[in-house]
Biopython code that builds the backbone (N, CA, C, O; Angstrom):
import numpy as np
from Bio.PDB.StructureBuilder import StructureBuilder

atoms = [
    (1, "MET", "N", (-10.460, 6.322, 20.650)),
    (1, "MET", "CA", (-9.074, 5.997, 20.901)),
    (1, "MET", "C", (-8.918, 5.582, 22.364)),
    (1, "MET", "O", (-9.482, 6.208, 23.260)),
    (2, "ILE", "N", (-8.155, 4.533, 22.591)),
    (2, "ILE", "CA", (-7.934, 4.082, 23.958)),
    (2, "ILE", "C", (-6.667, 4.722, 24.505)),
    (2, "ILE", "O", (-5.756, 5.083, 23.760)),
    (3, "ASP", "N", (-6.634, 4.851, 25.805)),
    (3, "ASP", "CA", (-5.433, 5.350, 26.457)),
    (3, "ASP", "C", (-4.391, 4.246, 26.511)),
    (3, "ASP", "O", (-4.719, 3.062, 26.591)),
    (4, "ILE", "N", (-3.158, 4.646, 26.467)),
    (4, "ILE", "CA", (-2.085, 3.671, 26.555)),
    (4, "ILE", "C", (-1.968, 3.199, 28.005)),
    (4, "ILE", "O", (-2.013, 4.009, 28.931)),
    (5, "LYS", "N", (-1.822, 1.918, 28.194)),
    (5, "LYS", "CA", (-1.685, 1.360, 29.538)),
    (5, "LYS", "C", (-0.277, 1.644, 30.058)),
    (5, "LYS", "O", (0.660, 1.819, 29.279)),
    (6, "GLU", "N", (-0.141, 1.685, 31.366)),
    (6, "GLU", "CA", (1.123, 2.050, 32.001)),
    (6, "GLU", "C", (2.320, 1.205, 31.537)),
    (6, "GLU", "O", (3.375, 1.769, 31.246)),
    (7, "PRO", "N", (2.190, -0.136, 31.458)),
    (7, "PRO", "CA", (3.351, -0.910, 30.984)),
    (7, "PRO", "C", (3.742, -0.558, 29.540)),
    (7, "PRO", "O", (4.925, -0.522, 29.203)),
    (8, "ASP", "N", (2.748, -0.304, 28.705)),
    (8, "ASP", "CA", (3.036, 0.084, 27.321)),
    (8, "ASP", "C", (3.656, 1.480, 27.270)),
    (8, "ASP", "O", (4.527, 1.741, 26.441)),
    (9, "TRP", "N", (3.217, 2.365, 28.142)),
    (9, "TRP", "CA", (3.785, 3.708, 28.196)),
    (9, "TRP", "C", (5.261, 3.650, 28.604)),
    (9, "TRP", "O", (6.101, 4.336, 28.021)),
    (10, "LYS", "N", (5.565, 2.829, 29.606)),
    (10, "LYS", "CA", (6.963, 2.678, 30.036)),
    (10, "LYS", "C", (7.822, 2.123, 28.902)),
    (10, "LYS", "O", (8.933, 2.597, 28.668)),
    (11, "LEU", "N", (7.304, 1.126, 28.208)),
    (11, "LEU", "CA", (8.023, 0.552, 27.067)),
    (11, "LEU", "C", (8.162, 1.583, 25.955)),
    (11, "LEU", "O", (9.224, 1.701, 25.344)),
    (12, "PHE", "N", (7.100, 2.323, 25.695)),
    (12, "PHE", "CA", (7.148, 3.349, 24.658)),
    (12, "PHE", "C", (8.250, 4.358, 24.942)),
    (12, "PHE", "O", (9.000, 4.721, 24.036)),
    (13, "ARG", "N", (8.358, 4.813, 26.179)),
    (13, "ARG", "CA", (9.380, 5.807, 26.522)),
    (13, "ARG", "C", (10.785, 5.277, 26.226)),
    (13, "ARG", "O", (11.649, 6.031, 25.778)),
    (14, "ILE", "N", (11.011, 4.016, 26.467)),
    (14, "ILE", "CA", (12.324, 3.414, 26.173)),
    (14, "ILE", "C", (12.534, 3.323, 24.667)),
    (14, "ILE", "O", (13.557, 3.767, 24.146)),
    (15, "LEU", "N", (11.551, 2.741, 23.968)),
    (15, "LEU", "CA", (11.705, 2.515, 22.526)),
    (15, "LEU", "C", (11.621, 3.812, 21.727)),
    (15, "LEU", "O", (12.131, 3.882, 20.609)),
    (16, "HIS", "N", (10.996, 4.821, 22.277)),
    (16, "HIS", "CA", (10.980, 6.141, 21.648)),
    (16, "HIS", "C", (12.418, 6.644, 21.497)),
    (16, "HIS", "O", (12.793, 7.164, 20.445)),
    (17, "GLY", "N", (13.211, 6.488, 22.542)),
    (17, "GLY", "CA", (14.614, 6.887, 22.483)),
    (17, "GLY", "C", (15.421, 6.055, 21.501)),
    (17, "GLY", "O", (16.284, 6.577, 20.796)),
    (18, "VAL", "N", (15.139, 4.764, 21.458)),
    (18, "VAL", "CA", (15.813, 3.866, 20.514)),
    (18, "VAL", "C", (15.491, 4.295, 19.085)),
    (18, "VAL", "O", (16.378, 4.402, 18.239)),
    (19, "ALA", "N", (14.213, 4.536, 18.833)),
    (19, "ALA", "CA", (13.784, 4.942, 17.487)),
    (19, "ALA", "C", (14.369, 6.296, 17.095)),
    (19, "ALA", "O", (14.735, 6.502, 15.938)),
    (20, "LEU", "N", (14.458, 7.204, 18.038)),
    (20, "LEU", "CA", (15.045, 8.515, 17.757)),
    (20, "LEU", "C", (16.508, 8.377, 17.338)),
    (20, "LEU", "O", (16.945, 9.019, 16.382)),
    (21, "GLU", "N", (17.255, 7.552, 18.041)),
    (21, "GLU", "CA", (18.656, 7.319, 17.670)),
    (21, "GLU", "C", (18.757, 6.710, 16.273)),
    (21, "GLU", "O", (19.619, 7.104, 15.487)),
    (22, "ARG", "N", (17.893, 5.763, 15.963)),
    (22, "ARG", "CA", (17.908, 5.136, 14.632)),
    (22, "ARG", "C", (17.558, 6.136, 13.547)),
    (22, "ARG", "O", (18.157, 6.135, 12.472)),
    (23, "TYR", "N", (16.581, 6.991, 13.833)),
    (23, "TYR", "CA", (16.206, 7.994, 12.848)),
    (23, "TYR", "C", (17.365, 8.951, 12.597)),
    (23, "TYR", "O", (17.688, 9.253, 11.448)),
    (24, "CYS", "N", (17.982, 9.420, 13.658)),
    (24, "CYS", "CA", (19.106, 10.351, 13.514)),
    (24, "CYS", "C", (20.276, 9.691, 12.789)),
    (24, "CYS", "O", (20.940, 10.330, 11.973)),
    (25, "GLU", "N", (20.528, 8.427, 13.079)),
    (25, "GLU", "CA", (21.580, 7.700, 12.361)),
    (25, "GLU", "C", (21.264, 7.643, 10.869)),
    (25, "GLU", "O", (22.143, 7.860, 10.034)),
    (26, "ARG", "N", (20.028, 7.357, 10.542)),
    (26, "ARG", "CA", (19.602, 7.292, 9.147)),
    (26, "ARG", "C", (19.823, 8.629, 8.445)),
    (26, "ARG", "O", (20.330, 8.675, 7.325)),
    (27, "VAL", "N", (19.442, 9.708, 9.109)),
    (27, "VAL", "CA", (19.588, 11.037, 8.518)),
    (27, "VAL", "C", (21.063, 11.388, 8.345)),
    (27, "VAL", "O", (21.453, 11.934, 7.313)),
    (28, "ILE", "N", (21.875, 11.081, 9.338)),
    (28, "ILE", "CA", (23.317, 11.359, 9.234)),
    (28, "ILE", "C", (23.906, 10.598, 8.045)),
    (28, "ILE", "O", (24.737, 11.141, 7.316)),
    (29, "GLU", "N", (23.490, 9.365, 7.845)),
    (29, "GLU", "CA", (23.981, 8.584, 6.700)),
    (29, "GLU", "C", (23.531, 9.218, 5.381)),
    (29, "GLU", "O", (24.283, 9.231, 4.406)),
    (30, "GLU", "N", (22.312, 9.739, 5.355)),
    (30, "GLU", "CA", (21.838, 10.440, 4.158)),
    (30, "GLU", "C", (22.670, 11.690, 3.884)),
    (30, "GLU", "O", (23.023, 11.972, 2.739)),
    (31, "VAL", "N", (22.979, 12.432, 4.939)),
    (31, "VAL", "CA", (23.802, 13.633, 4.789)),
    (31, "VAL", "C", (25.179, 13.261, 4.249)),
    (31, "VAL", "O", (25.695, 13.921, 3.348)),
    (32, "LYS", "N", (25.770, 12.211, 4.798)),
    (32, "LYS", "CA", (27.085, 11.750, 4.313)),
    (32, "LYS", "C", (27.013, 11.392, 2.838)),
    (32, "LYS", "O", (27.910, 11.718, 2.061)),
    (33, "SER", "N", (25.941, 10.723, 2.467)),
    (33, "SER", "CA", (25.780, 10.315, 1.076)),
    (33, "SER", "C", (25.674, 11.521, 0.158)),
    (33, "SER", "O", (26.301, 11.555, -0.901)),
    (34, "VAL", "N", (24.887, 12.505, 0.556)),
    (34, "VAL", "CA", (24.749, 13.719, -0.250)),
    (34, "VAL", "C", (26.105, 14.410, -0.371)),
    (34, "VAL", "O", (26.481, 14.857, -1.454)),
    (35, "ALA", "N", (26.824, 14.497, 0.718)),
    (35, "ALA", "CA", (28.123, 15.173, 0.711)),
    (35, "ALA", "C", (29.145, 14.407, -0.119)),
    (35, "ALA", "O", (29.929, 15.008, -0.853)),
    (36, "ASP", "N", (29.136, 13.086, -0.005)),
    (36, "ASP", "CA", (30.131, 12.264, -0.706)),
    (36, "ASP", "C", (29.851, 12.133, -2.200)),
    (36, "ASP", "O", (30.782, 12.070, -3.002)),
    (37, "GLU", "N", (28.589, 12.092, -2.573)),
    (37, "GLU", "CA", (28.235, 11.819, -3.962)),
    (37, "GLU", "C", (28.027, 13.069, -4.796)),
    (37, "GLU", "O", (27.822, 12.981, -6.007)),
    (38, "SER", "N", (28.076, 14.204, -4.175)),
    (38, "SER", "CA", (27.811, 15.440, -4.901)),
    (38, "SER", "C", (29.005, 15.830, -5.760)),
    (38, "SER", "O", (30.141, 15.874, -5.289)),
    (39, "SER", "N", (28.729, 16.110, -7.017)),
    (39, "SER", "CA", (29.778, 16.609, -7.915)),
    (39, "SER", "C", (29.561, 18.100, -8.176)),
    (39, "SER", "O", (30.233, 18.711, -9.007)),
    (40, "ASP", "N", (28.609, 18.661, -7.445)),
    (40, "ASP", "CA", (28.299, 20.074, -7.595)),
    (40, "ASP", "C", (29.299, 20.911, -6.798)),
    (40, "ASP", "O", (30.241, 20.390, -6.201)),
    (41, "SER", "N", (29.072, 22.180, -6.806)),
    (41, "SER", "CA", (29.906, 23.082, -6.010)),
    (41, "SER", "C", (29.621, 22.846, -4.522)),
    (41, "SER", "O", (28.618, 22.230, -4.161)),
    (42, "TYR", "N", (30.503, 23.336, -3.685)),
    (42, "TYR", "CA", (30.275, 23.227, -2.247)),
    (42, "TYR", "C", (28.971, 23.909, -1.847)),
    (42, "TYR", "O", (28.255, 23.438, -0.963)),
    (43, "HIS", "N", (28.679, 25.005, -2.500)),
    (43, "HIS", "CA", (27.441, 25.703, -2.183)),
    (43, "HIS", "C", (26.235, 24.852, -2.540)),
    (43, "HIS", "O", (25.292, 24.759, -1.754)),
    (44, "ASP", "N", (26.250, 24.226, -3.720)),
    (44, "ASP", "CA", (25.136, 23.355, -4.106)),
    (44, "ASP", "C", (25.021, 22.163, -3.157)),
    (44, "ASP", "O", (23.918, 21.741, -2.808)),
    (45, "THR", "N", (26.160, 21.630, -2.746)),
    (45, "THR", "CA", (26.152, 20.520, -1.789)),
    (45, "THR", "C", (25.554, 20.975, -0.468)),
    (45, "THR", "O", (24.735, 20.275, 0.129)),
    (46, "TYR", "N", (25.965, 22.142, -0.020)),
    (46, "TYR", "CA", (25.428, 22.714, 1.207)),
    (46, "TYR", "C", (23.912, 22.873, 1.104)),
    (46, "TYR", "O", (23.182, 22.503, 2.024)),
    (47, "LEU", "N", (23.446, 23.416, 0.001)),
    (47, "LEU", "CA", (22.007, 23.606, -0.182)),
    (47, "LEU", "C", (21.269, 22.269, -0.182)),
    (47, "LEU", "O", (20.178, 22.154, 0.378)),
    (48, "GLY", "N", (21.869, 21.263, -0.811)),
    (48, "GLY", "CA", (21.256, 19.932, -0.815)),
    (48, "GLY", "C", (21.135, 19.367, 0.588)),
    (48, "GLY", "O", (20.106, 18.797, 0.952)),
    (49, "ILE", "N", (22.194, 19.530, 1.373)),
    (49, "ILE", "CA", (22.171, 19.050, 2.757)),
    (49, "ILE", "C", (21.161, 19.855, 3.578)),
    (49, "ILE", "O", (20.412, 19.289, 4.374)),
    (50, "PHE", "N", (21.144, 21.150, 3.383)),
    (50, "PHE", "CA", (20.199, 22.015, 4.101)),
    (50, "PHE", "C", (18.759, 21.600, 3.820)),
    (50, "PHE", "O", (17.960, 21.466, 4.747)),
    (51, "LEU", "N", (18.425, 21.397, 2.558)),
    (51, "LEU", "CA", (17.060, 21.014, 2.199)),
    (51, "LEU", "C", (16.707, 19.639, 2.756)),
    (51, "LEU", "O", (15.591, 19.422, 3.227)),
    (52, "LEU", "N", (17.653, 18.719, 2.700)),
    (52, "LEU", "CA", (17.436, 17.384, 3.258)),
    (52, "LEU", "C", (17.154, 17.478, 4.754)),
    (52, "LEU", "O", (16.198, 16.882, 5.251)),
    (53, "LEU", "N", (17.988, 18.226, 5.466)),
    (53, "LEU", "CA", (17.813, 18.344, 6.910)),
    (53, "LEU", "C", (16.503, 19.050, 7.271)),
    (53, "LEU", "O", (15.846, 18.689, 8.247)),
    (54, "ARG", "N", (16.137, 20.040, 6.491)),
    (54, "ARG", "CA", (14.875, 20.733, 6.764)),
    (54, "ARG", "C", (13.704, 19.756, 6.626)),
    (54, "ARG", "O", (12.798, 19.748, 7.459)),
    (55, "GLU", "N", (13.725, 18.943, 5.585)),
    (55, "GLU", "CA", (12.654, 17.963, 5.380)),
    (55, "GLU", "C", (12.666, 16.886, 6.476)),
    (55, "GLU", "O", (11.619, 16.534, 7.018)),
    (56, "ARG", "N", (13.842, 16.377, 6.790)),
    (56, "ARG", "CA", (13.938, 15.337, 7.815)),
    (56, "ARG", "C", (13.568, 15.878, 9.189)),
    (56, "ARG", "O", (13.030, 15.147, 10.020)),
    (57, "ASP", "N", (13.853, 17.160, 9.435)),
    (57, "ASP", "CA", (13.500, 17.764, 10.709)),
    (57, "ASP", "C", (11.987, 17.827, 10.881)),
    (57, "ASP", "O", (11.490, 17.663, 11.995)),
    (58, "LYS", "N", (11.253, 18.060, 9.810)),
    (58, "LYS", "CA", (9.786, 18.068, 9.876)),
    (58, "LYS", "C", (9.287, 16.682, 10.290)),
    (58, "LYS", "O", (8.400, 16.554, 11.134)),
    (59, "THR", "N", (9.869, 15.655, 9.683)),
    (59, "THR", "CA", (9.485, 14.286, 10.027)),
    (59, "THR", "C", (9.840, 13.988, 11.477)),
    (59, "THR", "O", (9.036, 13.419, 12.216)),
    (60, "LEU", "N", (11.044, 14.374, 11.881)),
    (60, "LEU", "CA", (11.490, 14.144, 13.251)),
    (60, "LEU", "C", (10.523, 14.793, 14.239)),
    (60, "LEU", "O", (10.133, 14.171, 15.227)),
    (61, "ALA", "N", (10.143, 16.025, 13.979)),
    (61, "ALA", "CA", (9.226, 16.727, 14.876)),
    (61, "ALA", "C", (7.883, 16.013, 14.973)),
    (61, "ALA", "O", (7.324, 15.877, 16.061)),
    (62, "GLY", "N", (7.374, 15.563, 13.846)),
    (62, "GLY", "CA", (6.083, 14.887, 13.837)),
    (62, "GLY", "C", (6.079, 13.559, 14.564)),
    (62, "GLY", "O", (5.052, 13.136, 15.094)),
    (63, "ILE", "N", (7.215, 12.909, 14.589)),
    (63, "ILE", "CA", (7.303, 11.587, 15.210)),
    (63, "ILE", "C", (7.757, 11.649, 16.667)),
    (63, "ILE", "O", (7.303, 10.858, 17.493)),
    (64, "PHE", "N", (8.644, 12.579, 16.982)),
    (64, "PHE", "CA", (9.318, 12.517, 18.274)),
    (64, "PHE", "C", (9.014, 13.662, 19.236)),
    (64, "PHE", "O", (9.308, 13.547, 20.425)),
    (65, "ASP", "N", (8.441, 14.751, 18.764)),
    (65, "ASP", "CA", (8.176, 15.869, 19.667)),
    (65, "ASP", "C", (6.971, 15.587, 20.559)),
    (65, "ASP", "O", (5.983, 14.991, 20.129)),
    (66, "ASP", "N", (7.075, 16.023, 21.794)),
    (66, "ASP", "CA", (5.979, 16.019, 22.747)),
    (66, "ASP", "C", (5.379, 14.636, 23.019)),
    (66, "ASP", "O", (4.167, 14.457, 22.897)),
    (67, "PRO", "N", (6.210, 13.661, 23.386)),
    (67, "PRO", "CA", (5.646, 12.348, 23.722)),
    (67, "PRO", "C", (4.894, 12.407, 25.059)),
    (67, "PRO", "O", (5.463, 12.732, 26.101)),
    (68, "ARG", "N", (3.632, 12.088, 24.993)),
    (68, "ARG", "CA", (2.757, 12.059, 26.166)),
    (68, "ARG", "C", (1.899, 10.810, 26.072)),
    (68, "ARG", "O", (1.703, 10.277, 24.980)),
    (69, "PRO", "N", (1.389, 10.341, 27.187)),
    (69, "PRO", "CA", (0.505, 9.180, 27.121)),
    (69, "PRO", "C", (-0.671, 9.392, 26.168)),
    (69, "PRO", "O", (-1.128, 8.449, 25.522)),
    (70, "SER", "N", (-1.156, 10.621, 26.083)),
    (70, "SER", "CA", (-2.334, 10.888, 25.247)),
    (70, "SER", "C", (-2.043, 10.803, 23.752)),
    (70, "SER", "O", (-2.973, 10.623, 22.966)),
    (71, "ASN", "N", (-0.790, 10.925, 23.337)),
    (71, "ASN", "CA", (-0.480, 10.820, 21.906)),
    (71, "ASN", "C", (0.521, 9.707, 21.591)),
    (71, "ASN", "O", (1.005, 9.601, 20.464)),
    (72, "ALA", "N", (0.827, 8.883, 22.588)),
    (72, "ALA", "CA", (1.846, 7.842, 22.419)),
    (72, "ALA", "C", (1.491, 6.842, 21.312)),
    (72, "ALA", "O", (2.367, 6.430, 20.553)),
    (73, "LEU", "N", (0.237, 6.456, 21.216)),
    (73, "LEU", "CA", (-0.132, 5.453, 20.211)),
    (73, "LEU", "C", (-0.034, 6.018, 18.800)),
    (73, "LEU", "O", (0.329, 5.299, 17.869)),
    (74, "VAL", "N", (-0.350, 7.278, 18.635)),
    (74, "VAL", "CA", (-0.207, 7.924, 17.322)),
    (74, "VAL", "C", (1.278, 8.023, 16.969)),
    (74, "VAL", "O", (1.669, 7.746, 15.834)),
    (75, "LEU", "N", (2.098, 8.415, 17.934)),
    (75, "LEU", "CA", (3.540, 8.487, 17.689)),
    (75, "LEU", "C", (4.112, 7.102, 17.413)),
    (75, "LEU", "O", (4.972, 6.946, 16.546)),
    (76, "LEU", "N", (3.641, 6.099, 18.145)),
    (76, "LEU", "CA", (4.106, 4.739, 17.913)),
    (76, "LEU", "C", (3.766, 4.282, 16.498)),
    (76, "LEU", "O", (4.586, 3.640, 15.842)),
    (77, "ALA", "N", (2.584, 4.599, 16.030)),
    (77, "ALA", "CA", (2.214, 4.252, 14.655)),
    (77, "ALA", "C", (3.174, 4.906, 13.671)),
    (77, "ALA", "O", (3.592, 4.272, 12.702)),
    (78, "SER", "N", (3.522, 6.150, 13.905)),
    (78, "SER", "CA", (4.463, 6.850, 13.019)),
    (78, "SER", "C", (5.848, 6.220, 13.071)),
    (78, "SER", "O", (6.505, 6.077, 12.040)),
    (79, "ILE", "N", (6.285, 5.851, 14.245)),
    (79, "ILE", "CA", (7.588, 5.208, 14.403)),
    (79, "ILE", "C", (7.617, 3.889, 13.638)),
    (79, "ILE", "O", (8.598, 3.573, 12.965)),
    (80, "ILE", "N", (6.546, 3.134, 13.744)),
    (80, "ILE", "CA", (6.469, 1.851, 13.035)),
    (80, "ILE", "C", (6.418, 2.083, 11.529)),
    (80, "ILE", "O", (7.079, 1.371, 10.773)),
    (81, "GLU", "N", (5.651, 3.059, 11.088)),
    (81, "GLU", "CA", (5.563, 3.362, 9.657)),
    (81, "GLU", "C", (6.918, 3.789, 9.091)),
    (81, "GLU", "O", (7.205, 3.542, 7.919)),
    (82, "GLU", "N", (7.732, 4.413, 9.897)),
    (82, "GLU", "CA", (9.079, 4.811, 9.462)),
    (82, "GLU", "C", (10.082, 3.660, 9.580)),
    (82, "GLU", "O", (11.267, 3.833, 9.295)),
    (83, "ASP", "N", (9.606, 2.496, 9.999)),
    (83, "ASP", "CA", (10.438, 1.297, 10.117)),
    (83, "ASP", "C", (11.615, 1.521, 11.070)),
    (83, "ASP", "O", (12.758, 1.188, 10.758)),
    (84, "LEU", "N", (11.310, 2.089, 12.232)),
    (84, "LEU", "CA", (12.345, 2.413, 13.208)),
    (84, "LEU", "C", (12.390, 1.436, 14.377)),
    (84, "LEU", "O", (13.253, 1.550, 15.247)),
    (85, "LEU", "N", (11.471, 0.484, 14.402)),
    (85, "LEU", "CA", (11.484, -0.577, 15.407)),
    (85, "LEU", "C", (11.422, -1.912, 14.697)),
    (85, "LEU", "O", (10.806, -2.036, 13.639)),
    (86, "ASN", "N", (12.061, -2.909, 15.284)),
    (86, "ASN", "CA", (11.990, -4.246, 14.697)),
    (86, "ASN", "C", (10.787, -5.003, 15.267)),
    (86, "ASN", "O", (10.143, -4.556, 16.216)),
    (87, "GLU", "N", (10.510, -6.132, 14.679)),
    (87, "GLU", "CA", (9.333, -6.920, 15.072)),
    (87, "GLU", "C", (9.386, -7.335, 16.536)),
    (87, "GLU", "O", (8.363, -7.332, 17.221)),
    (88, "GLU", "N", (10.560, -7.688, 17.013)),
    (88, "GLU", "CA", (10.696, -8.096, 18.417)),
    (88, "GLU", "C", (10.328, -6.948, 19.356)),
    (88, "GLU", "O", (9.652, -7.154, 20.364)),
    (89, "GLU", "N", (10.772, -5.753, 19.023)),
    (89, "GLU", "CA", (10.458, -4.586, 19.847)),
    (89, "GLU", "C", (8.963, -4.278, 19.801)),
    (89, "GLU", "O", (8.351, -4.006, 20.834)),
    (90, "ILE", "N", (8.386, -4.320, 18.629)),
    (90, "ILE", "CA", (6.958, -4.027, 18.476)),
    (90, "ILE", "C", (6.108, -5.049, 19.234)),
    (90, "ILE", "O", (5.101, -4.697, 19.849)),
    (91, "SER", "N", (6.520, -6.306, 19.183)),
    (91, "SER", "CA", (5.732, -7.375, 19.806)),
    (91, "SER", "C", (5.694, -7.293, 21.329)),
    (91, "SER", "O", (4.918, -8.007, 21.964)),
    (92, "GLN", "N", (6.504, -6.449, 21.912)),
    (92, "GLN", "CA", (6.495, -6.293, 23.369)),
    (92, "GLN", "C", (5.289, -5.484, 23.862)),
    (92, "GLN", "O", (4.953, -5.530, 25.045)),
    (93, "PHE", "N", (4.645, -4.749, 22.962)),
    (93, "PHE", "CA", (3.470, -3.978, 23.353)),
    (93, "PHE", "C", (2.281, -4.909, 23.528)),
    (93, "PHE", "O", (2.205, -5.973, 22.913)),
    (94, "GLY", "N", (1.369, -4.490, 24.368)),
    (94, "GLY", "CA", (0.179, -5.283, 24.632)),
    (94, "GLY", "C", (-0.758, -5.317, 23.433)),
    (94, "GLY", "O", (-0.649, -4.481, 22.535)),
    (95, "PRO", "N", (-1.681, -6.283, 23.413)),
    (95, "PRO", "CA", (-2.589, -6.434, 22.271)),
    (95, "PRO", "C", (-3.480, -5.222, 22.034)),
    (95, "PRO", "O", (-3.761, -4.889, 20.882)),
    (96, "GLU", "N", (-3.928, -4.558, 23.087)),
    (96, "GLU", "CA", (-4.775, -3.373, 22.900)),
    (96, "GLU", "C", (-4.006, -2.246, 22.227)),
    (96, "GLU", "O", (-4.529, -1.564, 21.345)),
    (97, "ALA", "N", (-2.765, -2.057, 22.648)),
    (97, "ALA", "CA", (-1.931, -1.006, 22.042)),
    (97, "ALA", "C", (-1.674, -1.330, 20.578)),
    (97, "ALA", "O", (-1.776, -0.455, 19.718)),
    (98, "LEU", "N", (-1.344, -2.573, 20.294)),
    (98, "LEU", "CA", (-1.060, -2.968, 18.913)),
    (98, "LEU", "C", (-2.299, -2.848, 18.032)),
    (98, "LEU", "O", (-2.201, -2.460, 16.868)),
    (99, "GLU", "N", (-3.450, -3.178, 18.580)),
    (99, "GLU", "CA", (-4.701, -3.050, 17.821)),
    (99, "GLU", "C", (-4.988, -1.578, 17.523)),
    (99, "GLU", "O", (-5.398, -1.236, 16.413)),
    (100, "ALA", "N", (-4.775, -0.716, 18.504)),
    (100, "ALA", "CA", (-4.999, 0.721, 18.297)),
    (100, "ALA", "C", (-4.033, 1.276, 17.260)),
    (100, "ALA", "O", (-4.422, 2.075, 16.408)),
    (101, "VAL", "N", (-2.784, 0.856, 17.331)),
    (101, "VAL", "CA", (-1.780, 1.308, 16.360)),
    (101, "VAL", "C", (-2.151, 0.846, 14.961)),
    (101, "VAL", "O", (-2.044, 1.616, 14.007)),
    (102, "GLU", "N", (-2.579, -0.386, 14.829)),
    (102, "GLU", "CA", (-2.986, -0.903, 13.521)),
    (102, "GLU", "C", (-4.176, -0.124, 12.975)),
    (102, "GLU", "O", (-4.243, 0.146, 11.776)),
    (103, "SER", "N", (-5.106, 0.234, 13.837)),
    (103, "SER", "CA", (-6.255, 1.043, 13.403)),
    (103, "SER", "C", (-5.795, 2.405, 12.891)),
    (103, "SER", "O", (-6.278, 2.876, 11.862)),
    (104, "ILE", "N", (-4.885, 3.024, 13.589)),
    (104, "ILE", "CA", (-4.342, 4.322, 13.167)),
    (104, "ILE", "C", (-3.685, 4.194, 11.799)),
    (104, "ILE", "O", (-3.885, 5.035, 10.922)),
    (105, "MET", "N", (-2.911, 3.151, 11.628)),
    (105, "MET", "CA", (-2.205, 2.955, 10.362)),
    (105, "MET", "C", (-3.179, 2.658, 9.222)),
    (105, "MET", "O", (-2.963, 3.099, 8.093)),
    (106, "ARG", "N", (-4.240, 1.921, 9.505)),
    (106, "ARG", "CA", (-5.256, 1.652, 8.466)),
    (106, "ARG", "C", (-5.922, 2.936, 8.029)),
    (106, "ARG", "O", (-6.116, 3.162, 6.835)),
    (107, "ILE", "N", (-6.271, 3.771, 8.973)),
    (107, "ILE", "CA", (-6.914, 5.049, 8.662)),
    (107, "ILE", "C", (-5.986, 5.907, 7.796)),
    (107, "ILE", "O", (-6.444, 6.545, 6.848)),
    (108, "ARG", "N", (-4.716, 5.928, 8.106)),
    (108, "ARG", "CA", (-3.747, 6.727, 7.346)),
    (108, "ARG", "C", (-3.572, 6.223, 5.913)),
    (108, "ARG", "O", (-3.275, 7.009, 5.014)),
    (109, "ARG", "N", (-3.750, 4.938, 5.698)),
    (109, "ARG", "CA", (-3.567, 4.375, 4.364)),
    (109, "ARG", "C", (-4.724, 4.703, 3.426)),
    (109, "ARG", "O", (-4.597, 4.568, 2.209)),
    (110, "ARG", "N", (-5.831, 5.126, 3.979)),
    (110, "ARG", "CA", (-7.014, 5.427, 3.145)),
    (110, "ARG", "C", (-6.800, 6.627, 2.294)),
    (110, "ARG", "O", (-7.691, 7.014, 1.537)),
]
sb = StructureBuilder()
sb.init_structure("model")
sb.init_model(0)
sb.init_chain("A")
sb.init_seg("    ")
for serial, (resi, resn, name, xyz) in enumerate(atoms, 1):
    if name == "N":
        sb.init_residue(resn, " ", resi, " ")
    sb.init_atom(name, np.array(xyz, "f"), 0.0, 1.0, " ", f" {name:<3s}", serial, name[0])
structure = sb.get_structure()
């Protein structure tokens, strides 16, 4: 695994925040949907929201916790796999970073 270069690290720190906001927006919309579409009791609705948030929190932790240069490329691969960055944002990373991310994603698909 290669280390992330300084310009890519600076970009990652910015886009990490962008992706986090998008992820949280997505989860909030899911919560609204569960709350709005539920015909169950309030308790069942609450349990549905609780379970959803517990699952989404696991994903959030895996993608966004502890961003460091040493794990930035792995986190970036996860962010891309979750479709939290657009092509224009992704294309701003250098070729070495993108190649490393693609390798990580290929390994995960096996």
